[in-house]
MARSE-724731 format. One record per atom (N, C-alpha, C): residue number from 0; residue in three letters; x, y, z; atom name. Coordinates in steps of 0.02 Angstrom, whole numbers, plus 50000, padded with zeros to 5 digits. Example, Ala and Ser with C-alpha at 12.3 -4.5 7.8 and 13.67 -1.06 7.14 Angstrom:
<rs>
{num = 0	residu = ala	u = 50660	v = 49716	w = 50390	atome = N}
{num = 0	residu = ala	u = 50615	v = 49775	w = 50390	atome = CA}
{num = 0	residu = ala	u = 50660	v = 49835	w = 50390	atome = C}
{num = 1	residu = ser	u = 50642	v = 49888	w = 50354	atome = N}
{num = 1	residu = ser	u = 50684	v = 49947	w = 50357	atome = CA}
{num = 1	residu = ser	u = 50645	v = 50002	w = 50394	atome = C}
</rs>
This chain:
<rs>
{num = 0	residu = met	u = 55486	v = 59490	w = 53678	atome = N}
{num = 0	residu = met	u = 55421	v = 59429	w = 53688	atome = CA}
{num = 0	residu = met	u = 55451	v = 59406	w = 53761	atome = C}
{num = 1	residu = lys	u = 55385	v = 59370	w = 53768	atome = N}
{num = 1	residu = lys	u = 55373	v = 59365	w = 53817	atome = CA}
{num = 1	residu = lys	u = 55404	v = 59314	w = 53869	atome = C}
{num = 2	residu = ala	u = 55433	v = 59275	w = 53950	atome = N}
{num = 2	residu = ala	u = 55424	v = 59226	w = 53945	atome = CA}
{num = 2	residu = ala	u = 55384	v = 59165	w = 53937	atome = C}
{num = 3	residu = ala	u = 55423	v = 59073	w = 53923	atome = N}
{num = 3	residu = ala	u = 55360	v = 59028	w = 53940	atome = CA}
{num = 3	residu = ala	u = 55309	v = 59027	w = 54001	atome = C}
{num = 4	residu = arg	u = 55367	v = 59017	w = 54050	atome = N}
{num = 4	residu = arg	u = 55327	v = 59043	w = 54113	atome = CA}
{num = 4	residu = arg	u = 55275	v = 59114	w = 54120	atome = C}
{num = 5	residu = asp	u = 55285	v = 59148	w = 54079	atome = N}
{num = 5	residu = asp	u = 55233	v = 59202	w = 54083	atome = CA}
{num = 5	residu = asp	u = 55163	v = 59182	w = 54042	atome = C}
{num = 6	residu = ile	u = 55195	v = 59154	w = 53979	atome = N}
{num = 6	residu = ile	u = 55107	v = 59104	w = 53925	atome = CA}
{num = 6	residu = ile	u = 55088	v = 59079	w = 53962	atome = C}
{num = 7	residu = ile	u = 55103	v = 59016	w = 53988	atome = N}
{num = 7	residu = ile	u = 55093	v = 58978	w = 54048	atome = CA}
{num = 7	residu = ile	u = 55061	v = 58993	w = 54085	atome = C}
{num = 8	residu = ile	u = 55007	v = 58986	w = 54126	atome = N}
{num = 8	residu = ile	u = 54971	v = 58989	w = 54186	atome = CA}
{num = 8	residu = ile	u = 54968	v = 58937	w = 54247	atome = C}
{num = 9	residu = lys	u = 54943	v = 58882	w = 54210	atome = N}
{num = 9	residu = lys	u = 54906	v = 58830	w = 54263	atome = CA}
{num = 9	residu = lys	u = 54888	v = 58779	w = 54196	atome = C}
{num = 10	residu = pro	u = 54896	v = 58698	w = 54202	atome = N}
{num = 10	residu = pro	u = 54857	v = 58644	w = 54191	atome = CA}
{num = 10	residu = pro	u = 54783	v = 58663	w = 54207	atome = C}
{num = 11	residu = ile	u = 54759	v = 58658	w = 54177	atome = N}
{num = 11	residu = ile	u = 54695	v = 58661	w = 54183	atome = CA}
{num = 11	residu = ile	u = 54668	v = 58550	w = 54180	atome = C}
{num = 12	residu = val	u = 54631	v = 58543	w = 54252	atome = N}
{num = 12	residu = val	u = 54619	v = 58459	w = 54237	atome = CA}
{num = 12	residu = val	u = 54524	v = 58440	w = 54314	atome = C}
{num = 13	residu = thr	u = 54526	v = 58439	w = 54259	atome = N}
{num = 13	residu = thr	u = 54445	v = 58417	w = 54261	atome = CA}
{num = 13	residu = thr	u = 54441	v = 58339	w = 54217	atome = C}
{num = 14	residu = glu	u = 54374	v = 58324	w = 54222	atome = N}
{num = 14	residu = glu	u = 54342	v = 58254	w = 54186	atome = CA}
{num = 14	residu = glu	u = 54356	v = 58245	w = 54141	atome = C}
{num = 15	residu = lys	u = 54345	v = 58324	w = 54095	atome = N}
{num = 15	residu = lys	u = 54317	v = 58314	w = 54011	atome = CA}
{num = 15	residu = lys	u = 54403	v = 58301	w = 53993	atome = C}
{num = 16	residu = ser	u = 54451	v = 58369	w = 54048	atome = N}
{num = 16	residu = ser	u = 54540	v = 58360	w = 53999	atome = CA}
{num = 16	residu = ser	u = 54578	v = 58286	w = 54009	atome = C}
{num = 17	residu = val	u = 54533	v = 58260	w = 54071	atome = N}
{num = 17	residu = val	u = 54560	v = 58199	w = 54086	atome = CA}
{num = 17	residu = val	u = 54545	v = 58156	w = 54024	atome = C}
{num = 18	residu = ser	u = 54514	v = 58154	w = 53991	atome = N}
{num = 18	residu = ser	u = 54490	v = 58103	w = 53942	atome = CA}
{num = 18	residu = ser	u = 54523	v = 58162	w = 53876	atome = C}
{num = 19	residu = leu	u = 54512	v = 58201	w = 53862	atome = N}
{num = 19	residu = leu	u = 54546	v = 58209	w = 53825	atome = CA}
{num = 19	residu = leu	u = 54611	v = 58187	w = 53800	atome = C}
{num = 20	residu = met	u = 54626	v = 58166	w = 53871	atome = N}
{num = 20	residu = met	u = 54734	v = 58123	w = 53896	atome = CA}
{num = 20	residu = met	u = 54757	v = 58086	w = 53848	atome = C}
{num = 21	residu = glu	u = 54684	v = 58046	w = 53833	atome = N}
{num = 21	residu = glu	u = 54692	v = 57966	w = 53823	atome = CA}
{num = 21	residu = glu	u = 54684	v = 58001	w = 53723	atome = C}
{num = 22	residu = glu	u = 54663	v = 58060	w = 53691	atome = N}
{num = 22	residu = glu	u = 54672	v = 58073	w = 53647	atome = CA}
{num = 22	residu = glu	u = 54768	v = 58118	w = 53647	atome = C}
{num = 23	residu = asn	u = 54797	v = 58121	w = 53676	atome = N}
{num = 23	residu = asn	u = 54860	v = 58174	w = 53695	atome = CA}
{num = 23	residu = asn	u = 54850	v = 58237	w = 53673	atome = C}
{num = 24	residu = lys	u = 54787	v = 58233	w = 53704	atome = N}
{num = 24	residu = lys	u = 54788	v = 58333	w = 53717	atome = CA}
{num = 24	residu = lys	u = 54767	v = 58339	w = 53800	atome = C}
{num = 25	residu = tyr	u = 54809	v = 58406	w = 53808	atome = N}
{num = 25	residu = tyr	u = 54832	v = 58429	w = 53847	atome = CA}
{num = 25	residu = tyr	u = 54788	v = 58503	w = 53886	atome = C}
{num = 26	residu = val	u = 54751	v = 58521	w = 53933	atome = N}
{num = 26	residu = val	u = 54701	v = 58585	w = 53915	atome = CA}
{num = 26	residu = val	u = 54768	v = 58611	w = 53987	atome = C}
{num = 27	residu = phe	u = 54761	v = 58703	w = 53966	atome = N}
{num = 27	residu = phe	u = 54806	v = 58738	w = 54016	atome = CA}
{num = 27	residu = phe	u = 54781	v = 58810	w = 54007	atome = C}
{num = 28	residu = arg	u = 54790	v = 58836	w = 54053	atome = N}
{num = 28	residu = arg	u = 54763	v = 58932	w = 54060	atome = CA}
{num = 28	residu = arg	u = 54790	v = 58938	w = 54051	atome = C}
{num = 29	residu = val	u = 54811	v = 59000	w = 53979	atome = N}
{num = 29	residu = val	u = 54876	v = 59045	w = 53963	atome = CA}
{num = 29	residu = val	u = 54827	v = 59123	w = 53972	atome = C}
{num = 30	residu = ser	u = 54878	v = 59151	w = 53960	atome = N}
{num = 30	residu = ser	u = 54900	v = 59217	w = 53941	atome = CA}
{num = 30	residu = ser	u = 54820	v = 59253	w = 53880	atome = C}
{num = 31	residu = leu	u = 54803	v = 59288	w = 53900	atome = N}
{num = 31	residu = leu	u = 54744	v = 59346	w = 53867	atome = CA}
{num = 31	residu = leu	u = 54773	v = 59360	w = 53835	atome = C}
{num = 32	residu = ser	u = 54829	v = 59357	w = 53795	atome = N}
{num = 32	residu = ser	u = 54862	v = 59410	w = 53749	atome = CA}
{num = 32	residu = ser	u = 54928	v = 59359	w = 53727	atome = C}
{num = 33	residu = ala	u = 54934	v = 59320	w = 53730	atome = N}
{num = 33	residu = ala	u = 54943	v = 59232	w = 53710	atome = CA}
{num = 33	residu = ala	u = 54921	v = 59227	w = 53634	atome = C}
{num = 34	residu = asn	u = 54957	v = 59202	w = 53588	atome = N}
{num = 34	residu = asn	u = 54938	v = 59179	w = 53497	atome = CA}
{num = 34	residu = asn	u = 54970	v = 59089	w = 53535	atome = C}
{num = 35	residu = lys	u = 54944	v = 59080	w = 53452	atome = N}
{num = 35	residu = lys	u = 54926	v = 59008	w = 53465	atome = CA}
{num = 35	residu = lys	u = 55023	v = 58988	w = 53451	atome = C}
{num = 36	residu = ile	u = 55048	v = 59022	w = 53428	atome = N}
{num = 36	residu = ile	u = 55136	v = 59014	w = 53415	atome = CA}
{num = 36	residu = ile	u = 55163	v = 59020	w = 53480	atome = C}
{num = 37	residu = glu	u = 55146	v = 59074	w = 53500	atome = N}
{num = 37	residu = glu	u = 55216	v = 59096	w = 53581	atome = CA}
{num = 37	residu = glu	u = 55186	v = 59027	w = 53604	atome = C}
{num = 38	residu = ile	u = 55123	v = 59001	w = 53614	atome = N}
{num = 38	residu = ile	u = 55086	v = 58927	w = 53671	atome = CA}
{num = 38	residu = ile	u = 55121	v = 58872	w = 53633	atome = C}
{num = 39	residu = lys	u = 55103	v = 58857	w = 53570	atome = N}
{num = 39	residu = lys	u = 55173	v = 58777	w = 53546	atome = CA}
{num = 39	residu = lys	u = 55234	v = 58810	w = 53568	atome = C}
{num = 40	residu = asn	u = 55250	v = 58897	w = 53544	atome = N}
{num = 40	residu = asn	u = 55331	v = 58880	w = 53592	atome = CA}
{num = 40	residu = asn	u = 55344	v = 58853	w = 53671	atome = C}
{num = 41	residu = ala	u = 55293	v = 58880	w = 53694	atome = N}
{num = 41	residu = ala	u = 55318	v = 58903	w = 53778	atome = CA}
{num = 41	residu = ala	u = 55317	v = 58844	w = 53781	atome = C}
{num = 42	residu = ile	u = 55264	v = 58799	w = 53751	atome = N}
{num = 42	residu = ile	u = 55270	v = 58688	w = 53790	atome = CA}
{num = 42	residu = ile	u = 55288	v = 58677	w = 53756	atome = C}
{num = 43	residu = glu	u = 55329	v = 58675	w = 53719	atome = N}
{num = 43	residu = glu	u = 55385	v = 58629	w = 53659	atome = CA}
{num = 43	residu = glu	u = 55462	v = 58653	w = 53736	atome = C}
{num = 44	residu = glu	u = 55474	v = 58731	w = 53752	atome = N}
{num = 44	residu = glu	u = 55508	v = 58756	w = 53779	atome = CA}
{num = 44	residu = glu	u = 55518	v = 58711	w = 53859	atome = C}
{num = 45	residu = ile	u = 55456	v = 58727	w = 53891	atome = N}
{num = 45	residu = ile	u = 55452	v = 58714	w = 53966	atome = CA}
{num = 45	residu = ile	u = 55445	v = 58616	w = 53972	atome = C}
{num = 46	residu = phe	u = 55392	v = 58583	w = 53949	atome = N}
{num = 46	residu = phe	u = 55401	v = 58524	w = 53952	atome = CA}
{num = 46	residu = phe	u = 55437	v = 58493	w = 53905	atome = C}
{num = 47	residu = lys	u = 55478	v = 58520	w = 53837	atome = N}
{num = 47	residu = lys	u = 55524	v = 58451	w = 53808	atome = CA}
{num = 47	residu = lys	u = 55484	v = 58392	w = 53741	atome = C}
{num = 48	residu = val	u = 55446	v = 58434	w = 53713	atome = N}
{num = 48	residu = val	u = 55401	v = 58394	w = 53689	atome = CA}
{num = 48	residu = val	u = 55369	v = 58433	w = 53605	atome = C}
{num = 49	residu = lys	u = 55337	v = 58383	w = 53575	atome = N}
{num = 49	residu = lys	u = 55338	v = 58420	w = 53518	atome = CA}
{num = 49	residu = lys	u = 55273	v = 58436	w = 53516	atome = C}
{num = 50	residu = val	u = 55245	v = 58484	w = 53464	atome = N}
{num = 50	residu = val	u = 55151	v = 58487	w = 53483	atome = CA}
{num = 50	residu = val	u = 55156	v = 58488	w = 53392	atome = C}
{num = 51	residu = ser	u = 55084	v = 58465	w = 53375	atome = N}
{num = 51	residu = ser	u = 55069	v = 58448	w = 53310	atome = CA}
{num = 51	residu = ser	u = 55016	v = 58508	w = 53312	atome = C}
{num = 52	residu = asp	u = 54950	v = 58558	w = 53354	atome = N}
{num = 52	residu = asp	u = 54895	v = 58551	w = 53356	atome = CA}
{num = 52	residu = asp	u = 54908	v = 58602	w = 53401	atome = C}
{num = 53	residu = val	u = 54849	v = 58665	w = 53397	atome = N}
{num = 53	residu = val	u = 54859	v = 58687	w = 53470	atome = CA}
{num = 53	residu = val	u = 54795	v = 58752	w = 53490	atome = C}
{num = 54	residu = thr	u = 54739	v = 58732	w = 53487	atome = N}
{num = 54	residu = thr	u = 54651	v = 58750	w = 53488	atome = CA}
{num = 54	residu = thr	u = 54650	v = 58799	w = 53525	atome = C}
{num = 55	residu = thr	u = 54606	v = 58866	w = 53544	atome = N}
{num = 55	residu = thr	u = 54620	v = 58926	w = 53575	atome = CA}
{num = 55	residu = thr	u = 54544	v = 58946	w = 53592	atome = C}
{num = 56	residu = met	u = 54533	v = 58941	w = 53659	atome = N}
{num = 56	residu = met	u = 54473	v = 58980	w = 53661	atome = CA}
{num = 56	residu = met	u = 54458	v = 59011	w = 53722	atome = C}
{num = 57	residu = arg	u = 54424	v = 59092	w = 53722	atome = N}
{num = 57	residu = arg	u = 54413	v = 59115	w = 53755	atome = CA}
{num = 57	residu = arg	u = 54368	v = 59119	w = 53803	atome = C}
{num = 58	residu = val	u = 54349	v = 59101	w = 53874	atome = N}
{num = 58	residu = val	u = 54322	v = 59100	w = 53928	atome = CA}
{num = 58	residu = val	u = 54280	v = 59185	w = 53985	atome = C}
{num = 59	residu = ser	u = 54240	v = 59175	w = 53942	atome = N}
{num = 59	residu = ser	u = 54216	v = 59247	w = 53969	atome = CA}
{num = 59	residu = ser	u = 54187	v = 59239	w = 54047	atome = C}
{num = 60	residu = gly	u = 54183	v = 59289	w = 54088	atome = N}
{num = 60	residu = gly	u = 54206	v = 59266	w = 54176	atome = CA}
{num = 60	residu = gly	u = 54135	v = 59244	w = 54185	atome = C}
{num = 61	residu = lys	u = 54115	v = 59262	w = 54242	atome = N}
{num = 61	residu = lys	u = 54046	v = 59281	w = 54245	atome = CA}
{num = 61	residu = lys	u = 54031	v = 59310	w = 54312	atome = C}
{num = 62	residu = lys	u = 53951	v = 59336	w = 54323	atome = N}
{num = 62	residu = lys	u = 53926	v = 59402	w = 54361	atome = CA}
{num = 62	residu = lys	u = 53892	v = 59339	w = 54414	atome = C}
{num = 63	residu = lys	u = 53967	v = 59379	w = 54470	atome = N}
{num = 63	residu = lys	u = 53944	v = 59358	w = 54553	atome = CA}
{num = 63	residu = lys	u = 53902	v = 59406	w = 54591	atome = C}
{num = 64	residu = arg	u = 53897	v = 59380	w = 54666	atome = N}
{num = 64	residu = arg	u = 53870	v = 59451	w = 54700	atome = CA}
{num = 64	residu = arg	u = 53887	v = 59428	w = 54769	atome = C}
{num = 65	residu = met	u = 53880	v = 59449	w = 54806	atome = N}
{num = 65	residu = met	u = 53908	v = 59484	w = 54863	atome = CA}
{num = 65	residu = met	u = 53856	v = 59520	w = 54893	atome = C}
{num = 66	residu = gly	u = 53764	v = 59503	w = 54936	atome = N}
{num = 66	residu = gly	u = 53734	v = 59524	w = 54945	atome = CA}
{num = 66	residu = gly	u = 53744	v = 59591	w = 54902	atome = C}
{num = 67	residu = arg	u = 53703	v = 59607	w = 54926	atome = N}
{num = 67	residu = arg	u = 53693	v = 59693	w = 54881	atome = CA}
{num = 67	residu = arg	u = 53761	v = 59731	w = 54802	atome = C}
{num = 68	residu = tyr	u = 53813	v = 59690	w = 54812	atome = N}
{num = 68	residu = tyr	u = 53840	v = 59683	w = 54774	atome = CA}
{num = 68	residu = tyr	u = 53885	v = 59653	w = 54724	atome = C}
{num = 69	residu = glu	u = 53888	v = 59680	w = 54650	atome = N}
{num = 69	residu = glu	u = 53855	v = 59657	w = 54594	atome = CA}
{num = 69	residu = glu	u = 53946	v = 59638	w = 54546	atome = C}
{num = 70	residu = gly	u = 53988	v = 59581	w = 54558	atome = N}
{num = 70	residu = gly	u = 54037	v = 59594	w = 54498	atome = CA}
{num = 70	residu = gly	u = 54045	v = 59544	w = 54455	atome = C}
{num = 71	residu = lys	u = 54108	v = 59533	w = 54435	atome = N}
{num = 71	residu = lys	u = 54131	v = 59486	w = 54371	atome = CA}
{num = 71	residu = lys	u = 54165	v = 59450	w = 54394	atome = C}
{num = 72	residu = thr	u = 54212	v = 59387	w = 54358	atome = N}
{num = 72	residu = thr	u = 54257	v = 59382	w = 54394	atome = CA}
{num = 72	residu = thr	u = 54274	v = 59389	w = 54320	atome = C}
{num = 73	residu = ser	u = 54354	v = 59379	w = 54311	atome = N}
{num = 73	residu = ser	u = 54377	v = 59376	w = 54228	atome = CA}
{num = 73	residu = ser	u = 54387	v = 59348	w = 54174	atome = C}
{num = 74	residu = asp	u = 54394	v = 59381	w = 54162	atome = N}
{num = 74	residu = asp	u = 54388	v = 59330	w = 54060	atome = CA}
{num = 74	residu = asp	u = 54459	v = 59317	w = 54071	atome = C}
{num = 75	residu = trp	u = 54479	v = 59263	w = 54025	atome = N}
{num = 75	residu = trp	u = 54539	v = 59208	w = 54035	atome = CA}
{num = 75	residu = trp	u = 54526	v = 59167	w = 53976	atome = C}
{num = 76	residu = lys	u = 54591	v = 59114	w = 53941	atome = N}
{num = 76	residu = lys	u = 54618	v = 59103	w = 53890	atome = CA}
{num = 76	residu = lys	u = 54630	v = 59065	w = 53889	atome = C}
{num = 77	residu = lys	u = 54599	v = 58980	w = 53858	atome = N}
{num = 77	residu = lys	u = 54624	v = 58909	w = 53875	atome = CA}
{num = 77	residu = lys	u = 54647	v = 58876	w = 53794	atome = C}
{num = 78	residu = ala	u = 54693	v = 58845	w = 53825	atome = N}
{num = 78	residu = ala	u = 54715	v = 58800	w = 53781	atome = CA}
{num = 78	residu = ala	u = 54711	v = 58723	w = 53785	atome = C}
{num = 79	residu = ile	u = 54710	v = 58665	w = 53690	atome = N}
{num = 79	residu = ile	u = 54726	v = 58615	w = 53701	atome = CA}
{num = 79	residu = ile	u = 54770	v = 58637	w = 53667	atome = C}
{num = 80	residu = val	u = 54826	v = 58591	w = 53693	atome = N}
{num = 80	residu = val	u = 54909	v = 58571	w = 53635	atome = CA}
{num = 80	residu = val	u = 54856	v = 58479	w = 53617	atome = C}
{num = 81	residu = lys	u = 54878	v = 58482	w = 53577	atome = N}
{num = 81	residu = lys	u = 54867	v = 58423	w = 53562	atome = CA}
{num = 81	residu = lys	u = 54982	v = 58396	w = 53543	atome = C}
{num = 82	residu = leu	u = 54981	v = 58339	w = 53550	atome = N}
{num = 82	residu = leu	u = 55049	v = 58330	w = 53551	atome = CA}
{num = 82	residu = leu	u = 55062	v = 58278	w = 53510	atome = C}
{num = 83	residu = val	u = 55106	v = 58281	w = 53485	atome = N}
{num = 83	residu = val	u = 55172	v = 58214	w = 53413	atome = CA}
{num = 83	residu = val	u = 55138	v = 58153	w = 53428	atome = C}
{num = 84	residu = asp	u = 55131	v = 58094	w = 53415	atome = N}
{num = 84	residu = asp	u = 55119	v = 58039	w = 53427	atome = CA}
{num = 84	residu = asp	u = 55198	v = 58032	w = 53474	atome = C}
{num = 85	residu = gly	u = 55180	v = 57988	w = 53535	atome = N}
{num = 85	residu = gly	u = 55215	v = 57951	w = 53575	atome = CA}
{num = 85	residu = gly	u = 55259	v = 57994	w = 53610	atome = C}
{num = 86	residu = asp	u = 55225	v = 58063	w = 53606	atome = N}
{num = 86	residu = asp	u = 55252	v = 58116	w = 53689	atome = CA}
{num = 86	residu = asp	u = 55222	v = 58111	w = 53723	atome = C}
{num = 87	residu = his	u = 55228	v = 58117	w = 53792	atome = N}
{num = 87	residu = his	u = 55149	v = 58161	w = 53850	atome = CA}
{num = 87	residu = his	u = 55210	v = 58180	w = 53892	atome = C}
{num = 88	residu = ile	u = 55162	v = 58244	w = 53922	atome = N}
{num = 88	residu = ile	u = 55217	v = 58255	w = 53998	atome = CA}
{num = 88	residu = ile	u = 55197	v = 58237	w = 54057	atome = C}
{num = 89	residu = glu	u = 55235	v = 58232	w = 54072	atome = N}
{num = 89	residu = glu	u = 55256	v = 58222	w = 54142	atome = CA}
{num = 89	residu = glu	u = 55190	v = 58238	w = 54202	atome = C}
{num = 90	residu = ile	u = 55182	v = 58270	w = 54208	atome = N}
{num = 90	residu = ile	u = 55141	v = 58291	w = 54300	atome = CA}
{num = 90	residu = ile	u = 55067	v = 58260	w = 54271	atome = C}
{num = 91	residu = phe	u = 55070	v = 58230	w = 54212	atome = N}
{num = 91	residu = phe	u = 54988	v = 58228	w = 54213	atome = CA}
{num = 91	residu = phe	u = 54976	v = 58110	w = 54217	atome = C}
{num = 92	residu = glu	u = 55086	v = 58109	w = 54213	atome = N}
{num = 92	residu = glu	u = 55043	v = 58040	w = 54213	atome = CA}
{num = 92	residu = glu	u = 55019	v = 58006	w = 54290	atome = C}
{num = 93	residu = gly	u = 55020	v = 58067	w = 54349	atome = N}
{num = 93	residu = gly	u = 55015	v = 58019	w = 54397	atome = CA}
{num = 93	residu = gly	u = 54938	v = 58024	w = 54435	atome = C}
{num = 94	residu = leu	u = 54897	v = 58043	w = 54393	atome = N}
{num = 94	residu = leu	u = 54818	v = 58060	w = 54360	atome = CA}
{num = 94	residu = leu	u = 54771	v = 57962	w = 54329	atome = C}
</rs>
């Protein structure tokens, strides 16, 4: 079993993710190999909240060029976590 800090990489703070906070939804970048159950348990362990729903999506990397060399950024996984009514995550409160 993976540690909770290895599953949740970082929160994603964008204009769209901040607007989702009004619906009690928070967006995180997570490990590519993590499933919804592991993400739910990790969020509950780290932030001491109750999760009601987890939605995940894979984001494909973009093609990038540096002069004549061409490469691709890494693929990554995003999770939108909905909390039960009354719970909230403290680190987002300053936004």
